[in-house]
N, C-alpha and C positions, 0 to 999 in steps of 0.2 A: 752039219749046219745047226747052230744053236737055235733053240726055240725062241720065237718072237714074243717078247713080253708086252702085255697090255698095260698101259699106264692109265690109271684112273686119276683124273684131275677134277678136283672139287673147287668150284668158284665160291668161296665163302662170302664174297660181296654181292653175289647175284641174289636178287630177291630181298635183300635186307633194306629196311627203310632208312633213308638218310636222317642223320641227327639234325633236328631243327636248330637254327642259330638263336638260342635262347637269349644270349647276352645282347645281341643286336635288337631283338624284339623288345627287351626290357628298356634299352636306351631309347628306342623310338617312342615307347609309351610314356616314359618319364619326360621326354621332350614335349610331347603333346600336353601333358599335365602342367608343366612349367609355363608353356605358352598360354594356356587357358588362364592360369593364375595371373600372368603378366597383363593380359587383356583386362581382366577384372580389376586389377590394381590401377591401371591407367584410367578406366571408366570411373572408378571411385575418386581418384585425384581430380579428374576433370569436373566431376559433379561437385566436389567440395569447393573447387576454385570458382565455378559458376555460381554456386549458392552464396559463397562469400562475397562475390562481386555484386550480386543483386541485393544482398543484405546491406552492404555498405552504401549502395546508392539509395536505398530506402532510409537508412539511418541518417544520411546527410540531410534529409527533410524533416528530421525530428528535433525537438527541443534539446535533447541531450547533446547533439552534435554542436549546436551553438554554444552550449556550456563548455564543451571541450575546447572550442575555438577561443572562448573568453579566458579560460585557465591558461591555455598555451600562450596567448597574447600577453597576459599579465606576467607570466614568468619570463617572457622575452622583452618585457617593458615596451611593448609595441602599442603606443597610445592611439595611433591612427586606427588600428584594427579594433581596439577596444571601443573607440567612439562609434564604430559602425554597429557594434553589438549592444550598446547602451543608449537608451532614449533618455537623455539627461532631463529634458523638459518634464516627462512623465515621472521619472524617478524623483525629481525635485518636488513635484506636487505630492508624491507619496510621502516624502520625508517631512514636508510642511505639515501634513496631517498628523504624522507621528509626533512632530515637535510641538504642535498645539496641545496634544494630550499631556506632554511632559511639562509644558510651561503654564498650562491653564490654571493649575493650582496656585502658583506663585503670583500670577498677574490677573486672576479672575476678577478682582475688584476694579482694576484699571480697565480691562477689556470690557467690563460690563457698562462702563460709562460711554463707550464708543458706539456709534451707530453702525449698522451693517455696511454702509458704503465706506465709512472710515476704516473699518477692519479690512475691507477689501483693498483699500488704498495702502494700508500699512503692509499687507501681505505682498502687494505689488512692489513696494519699495524693498522689502526684504528678499524677494525671490532672486534677483540678480546676485546678491551676496551669497545666498544659499546655493545657487547653481554653481558659482565659482568654487565654493567650499567643497561641494560634492565632486566637482571636476578634479579638484586637487587631491582630495582624500580617498575617493573611491578606488582608483587604480592600486594604490598602495595597500588598501584594505583587502582587495581581492588577491593581491600578490601574497599578503600575509596568510590569508586563509588557505590558499592553494600551495603553500610552501612545499608540501610533500611531493608535488608534481615537478619540482625544479629539476631540470636536466633530463627529464623523461621524454622519450619520443612521442610525437603527437598521437600515433596509432595506439600506444599504450594508454595515454590519457583518455582517448575516446572510448576505449573498451572499459576503462575503470569508472567512468562517470556514472553508469547505471548502478554501480555498487555503492557509490557515495551519496547519490541524490535519489530521492523518492519523487519521481516526476508523475504528476497527475495531468493527463492530456485531455482537453475537451475542445474539439474544434480548432479554432485558431487562437486559443488561449491555453496556458498551462501554468501550473504551480509546481515549483521545484523546491523541496525542503531537504536540508542536510544538517547533521550535527557534527561539527568539526571542532576539535580541541575543546569539547564540552561547551561549545557555543552553537546555539540554534540559529540557523540562517534560512530565510525563506525568500524565494525569488519569484516574482510574477512576470510571465513572459507572454508575448503576443507575436503572431506570425504576420509579417508584412506582405504587401502585394507581390514582392519579388520571391516570396517563399522563405526568406530568411527569418529566423526567430530573433527577437530582441528582448532584453530585460527592460521592463517598464516600471517595476516596483521592487524595492528591497526592504526586508525587515532584518535589521542587524543592530542589536542593542548598542554595540560600541560606536558604530557610525551614527546612529540616531542620537546618542549622547553628545557627540561633537556638533551635530546640527542643532540640537536643542540649546547648546551653549551659544551658538551663533545667534539664534533667535532671542535668547535672553539679553544678549548685548544690544540687539536692535530694539528690544522692548524696554530697555532701561529707562526709567522716568527722566533720568538726567540726559539721555541721548536725544539727538535731534529727531530721530524717527518718531518717538512717542511724544516729544515735547510739543510738536506742531499739531498733534491730533487730539490730545487730551483736552476736554472742555475746561475753560477757566471761568471762575465766577464773573458774572456780568457780561460774558461773551456768548453771543448767540451761535448755536451750532447749526450749521446748514448741511443738508444732505446733498451729495454730488451725484 
């Protein structure tokens, strides 16, 4: 009978440590990092959007926003919107003052013969003509000065206004100055009860020259405006 052989079996897997799933762990860690980055990105985007919204709401209450509305309306030739942003009565009074400085030299001797009440009467007669001249000329002048904004979206115009205008804001009044095409423009603005800003005064040499010409025509000694007011020899001048 053959001898029984003893078989020695060695379990090489017994006691050995299992190999960790490194690839799976790396993928899990990368996913957490990407998820964290995505959350941060969303928070940043929401923060920027919220900040932009509140900034825009604040900007709408500033003089620059009304300037942007005026430029946009001028380029669209929207006279109705422009009239809401322009106080023609105060602008006319501002130009009358500028025109007096331009014409005082030529007519100082004539104006010197008039009494204060007569000068006021003459100004009252000229004001409707000046107001109509300003109403006719001002939109085209604004359109000419703001020609670079033609065809641009309103948002871009609104963002560009602070770069072109130096706005000094003090309470419910503001002064906006700009140099456009080598021309110095100055706008006086006031905030109304509704919160909207209006232009109440303009310093523009080109438009002031047009207004001064209108005043000169009204002050012409041969014109009826001056003819009825200049004292004549032997005529008693009475104050009104």
